[in-house]
C-alpha positions in Angstrom: 85.9 209.8 77.0 84.1 206.9 78.8 85.3 203.4 78.6 83.1 201.0 76.7 81.4 198.0 78.2 82.9 195.6 75.6 86.5 194.5 75.0 88.2 192.8 72.1 89.5 189.3 72.5 91.6 187.2 70.1 91.1 183.5 69.8 94.4 181.5 69.7 94.5 177.9 68.7 95.9 175.5 71.3 97.2 173.0 68.8 98.6 175.3 66.0 99.3 178.4 68.1 97.9 180.7 65.3 95.3 183.4 66.0 92.4 183.2 63.5 89.4 184.9 65.2 88.8 188.2 66.9 85.6 188.7 68.9 84.3 191.2 71.4 82.8 190.2 74.8 81.1 192.2 77.6 83.5 192.9 80.5 80.6 192.2 82.9 80.2 188.6 81.7 84.0 187.9 81.4 85.6 188.2 84.8 89.2 189.2 85.1 91.6 186.2 85.1 88.9 183.8 83.8 90.0 181.7 80.9 87.4 181.0 78.3 87.9 178.2 75.8 85.9 177.7 72.6 85.9 175.0 70.0 86.2 176.5 66.6 87.5 175.5 63.2 91.2 175.8 62.6 91.9 176.6 59.0 95.5 175.4 59.0 94.7 172.0 60.6 91.3 171.7 58.9 89.5 170.4 61.9 87.8 171.8 65.1 90.1 172.4 68.0 90.1 174.4 71.3 90.8 178.1 71.1 91.7 180.2 74.1 90.7 183.8 74.4 93.3 186.5 75.1 92.7 190.2 75.4 94.0 192.4 72.5 94.3 196.1 72.0 92.3 197.8 69.3 
């Protein structure tokens, strides 16, 4: 079976350390070792904070 062109990534909050979001990204656009940061809403802290992406297995 061929490997897909997309991979699943989990978004982990920098401030609370809790994973809230799971997204998928294209491997071509996300270079190995590159750290992507997004500003998203943290439900526990009830404010927007920085989330770091980490690869997950699905």
